[in-house]
C-alpha positions as CSV (number, residue, x, y, z in Angstrom):
1,M,45.4,48.6,155.3
2,G,46.5,51.8,156.8
3,G,50.1,50.6,157.0
4,Q,50.1,49.4,153.4
5,T,48.7,52.7,152.1
6,S,51.2,54.8,154.1
7,R,54.0,52.5,152.7
8,M,52.8,53.0,149.1
9,V,52.5,56.7,149.7
10,R,56.0,56.8,151.2
11,E,57.4,54.8,148.2
12,I,55.5,57.1,145.8
13,V,57.0,60.1,147.6
14,E,60.5,58.5,147.6
15,D,60.2,57.7,143.9
16,S,58.9,61.2,143.1
17,T,61.7,62.7,145.2
18,Y,64.3,60.5,143.4
19,I,62.9,61.5,140.0
20,I,62.9,65.1,141.0
21,R,66.5,64.9,142.2
22,Q,67.6,63.1,139.0
23,T,65.7,65.7,136.9
24,N,67.2,68.5,139.0
25,R,70.7,66.9,138.6
26,S,70.4,66.5,134.8
27,T,68.9,70.0,134.6
28,Y,71.7,71.4,136.7
29,E,74.4,69.5,134.6
30,R,72.8,70.7,131.4
31,S,72.6,74.2,132.8
32,R,76.2,74.1,134.0
33,A,77.4,72.8,130.6
34,A,75.4,75.5,128.8
35,H,76.9,78.1,131.1
36,Q,80.4,76.8,130.5
37,E,79.8,76.9,126.7
38,V,78.4,80.4,127.0
39,Q,81.5,81.5,129.0
40,T,83.8,79.9,126.4
41,K,81.9,81.7,123.5
42,L,82.1,85.0,125.4
43,T,85.8,84.6,125.9
44,E,86.3,83.9,122.2
45,L,84.1,86.9,121.3
46,R,86.1,89.2,123.6
47,K,89.3,87.9,122.1
48,L,88.0,88.4,118.6
49,N,86.7,91.9,119.5
50,Q,90.1,92.8,120.9
51,E,91.9,91.5,117.8
52,V,89.5,93.6,115.6
53,L,90.1,96.7,117.7
54,Q,93.9,96.1,117.5
55,S,93.6,95.6,113.8
56,A,91.7,98.8,113.4
57,E,94.3,100.6,115.5
58,S,97.1,99.0,113.5
59,D,95.4,100.1,110.2
60,A,95.1,103.6,111.5
61,Q,98.7,103.6,112.6
62,R,99.8,102.3,109.2
63,S,97.7,104.9,107.5
64,Q,99.2,107.7,109.7
65,V,102.8,106.5,109.1
66,F,102.1,106.3,105.3
67,Q,100.7,109.9,105.3
68,S,103.6,111.1,107.4
69,F,106.0,109.3,105.0
70,Q,104.3,110.9,102.0
71,S,104.5,114.3,103.6
72,T,108.2,113.9,104.5
73,V,109.1,112.6,101.0
74,G,107.2,115.5,99.5
75,Q,109.1,118.0,101.6
76,Q,112.4,116.3,100.8
77,K,111.7,116.3,97.1
78,K,110.8,120.0,97.2
79,A,114.0,120.8,99.1
80,L,116.1,118.7,96.6
81,D,114.4,120.4,93.6
82,E,115.2,123.8,95.1
83,Q,118.9,122.7,95.7
84,A,119.1,121.3,92.1
85,E,117.7,124.4,90.7
86,G,120.2,126.5,92.7
87,F,123.0,124.3,91.5
88,A,121.9,124.5,87.9
89,K,121.7,128.3,88.1
90,Q,125.4,128.4,89.0
91,F,126.2,127.2,85.5
92,E,123.6,129.3,83.7
93,L,125.0,131.9,81.5
94,P,123.9,135.5,81.7
95,Q,121.5,136.6,78.9
96,S,124.3,138.3,76.9
97,Y,126.5,135.2,77.1
98,Q,123.6,133.0,76.2
99,K,123.1,135.0,73.0
100,I,126.8,134.5,72.2
101,A,126.6,130.8,72.9
102,D,123.5,130.4,70.7
103,A,125.3,132.3,67.8
104,H,128.4,130.1,68.3
105,R,126.2,126.9,68.1
106,Q,124.5,128.2,65.0
107,E,127.9,129.0,63.4
108,M,129.2,125.5,64.3
109,Q,126.1,123.9,62.7
110,E,126.5,126.0,59.6
111,A,130.2,125.1,59.4
112,K,129.4,121.4,59.8
113,R,126.8,121.6,57.1
114,K,129.2,123.3,54.7
115,A,131.9,120.7,55.5
116,E,129.4,117.9,54.7
117,E,128.4,119.7,51.4
118,A,132.1,120.1,50.5
119,A,132.8,116.4,51.2
120,E,129.7,115.4,49.1
121,A,130.9,117.6,46.3
122,L,134.4,116.2,46.5
123,K,132.9,112.7,46.4
124,H,130.9,113.5,43.2
125,L,134.0,115.0,41.6
126,E,136.1,111.9,42.4
127,Q,133.3,109.6,41.0
128,K,133.3,111.7,37.7
129,Q,137.0,111.4,37.3
130,S,137.0,107.6,37.8
């Protein structure tokens, strides 16, 4: 009986060892698969994080370029305004000439009005004669 008991114990030990090995193997494989999945997710997250950082840097650069552009355009506009003002002043009449020009314009308007009145009066006269 001692031989049979020891054989049964040995079979139980072998079966238990086999079960443990299989359990360990499946646990190891699951662990390895989970580890691989975690590594893949980490890689994806790092890549996404890098893209977000680059996007933020890119946004900051675009903002900086836009502000620089606005500043430059403002300076150029101011310089052009000053040049245009200087150019216009070349053709500006002195105050005394300005008064003469205003008087001349007024005389021209008065003459034009009188010519229109005369033409109107002539038209009425021709209508009366017809």
